[in-house]
C-alpha positions in Angstrom: -80.4 108.9 -17.3 -78.5 106.5 -15.2 -80.6 103.9 -13.2 -80.3 104.5 -9.4 -77.9 102.7 -7.8 -78.6 100.0 -4.8 -77.2 100.4 -1.3 -73.7 98.9 -1.3 -73.5 95.6 0.8 -71.1 94.4 2.9 -69.4 91.3 1.8 -66.5 89.0 3.0 -63.9 90.8 0.6 -65.3 94.2 1.6 -64.5 93.8 5.2 -61.6 95.5 6.5 -58.4 93.5 6.8 -58.4 93.9 10.5 -61.7 92.2 11.1 -60.4 89.0 9.1 -57.4 89.1 11.0 -59.1 89.3 14.2 -61.7 86.6 13.4 -58.6 84.3 12.1 -57.0 84.9 15.5 -60.4 84.3 17.6 -60.8 80.8 15.6 -57.1 80.0 16.4 -57.3 80.9 20.2 -60.4 78.5 20.5 -58.9 75.7 18.7 -55.6 76.0 21.1 -57.6 76.1 24.0 -59.8 73.1 22.8 -56.5 71.3 22.0 -55.1 72.3 25.5 -56.0 71.8 29.2 -59.8 72.5 28.5 -60.9 68.9 28.2 -60.1 68.3 32.0 -62.8 71.1 32.6 -65.6 69.4 30.5 -64.8 66.2 32.2 -64.9 67.8 35.5 -68.5 69.4 34.9 -69.6 66.3 33.4 -68.6 63.9 36.3 -69.7 66.2 39.0 -73.1 66.2 37.2 -73.0 62.3 37.2 -71.8 61.9 40.5 -74.8 64.0 41.7 -77.1 61.6 40.1 -75.6 58.5 41.0 -75.9 59.9 44.7 -79.4 60.8 43.9 -80.2 57.4 42.9 -78.4 55.5 45.6 -80.6 57.5 48.0 -83.7 56.6 46.6 -82.9 52.8 46.8 -81.8 52.2 43.1 -79.3 49.7 44.1 -82.2 47.4 44.7 -85.0 49.0 42.6 -83.1 49.4 39.4 -79.8 47.4 39.8 -78.5 47.0 36.2 -78.9 50.9 35.3 -77.3 51.8 38.9 -74.4 49.7 38.8 -73.7 50.7 35.0 -73.7 54.2 36.2 -71.3 53.6 38.9 -68.8 51.8 36.8 -68.9 54.0 34.1 -68.1 56.8 36.4 -65.3 54.9 37.8 -63.9 54.3 34.5 -64.5 57.9 33.6 -62.1 58.8 36.6 -59.6 56.3 35.5 -59.6 57.8 31.9 -59.4 61.1 33.2 -56.2 60.4 35.6 -54.5 59.1 32.0 -55.2 62.5 30.7 -57.8 60.7 28.2 -60.2 63.5 29.0 -62.6 63.2 25.9 -63.1 59.6 26.7 -63.7 60.5 30.2 -66.1 62.9 29.5 -68.0 60.5 27.4 -67.9 58.1 30.1 -69.3 60.3 32.6 -72.0 61.4 30.4 -73.0 57.7 30.1 -72.8 57.6 33.8 -75.3 60.5 34.1 -77.8 58.7 31.4 -77.9 55.2 33.4 -78.0 57.3 36.6 -81.1 59.2 35.4 -82.5 56.1 34.1 -82.1 54.3 37.3 -83.8 57.1 39.2 -86.8 57.0 37.0 -87.4 53.3 37.5 -86.4 53.6 41.1 -89.2 56.5 41.2 -92.0 54.5 39.1 -91.3 51.3 41.4 -92.1 53.6 44.4 -95.2 55.0 42.9 -96.2 51.3 42.1 -95.9 50.6 45.8 -98.1 53.4 46.8 -95.5 55.6 48.5 
């Protein structure tokens, strides 16, 4: 008597060749898009978000209440714009992200200062 056979499991080598080809083509497409013009899109999203935060910080008085963080955010955003104008989108996105972080800190410090004054 032979022992019962266990159900066959799919392994990478048992997958149809078309699945492997599709996976390789998909990875190639994503790699190509990442290396081409998609860096500008990432920068644009990051810069837009950072710009909104800087404007919010300005609106609540961060220029006076958290000047270091506020001007750090502004300068990082300005430098991000310069980098993007030279198609250095990776650096531009990183700088925009730092600008957003500094603006968020300026917002927090400004709100804390308003609370301390009883507003």
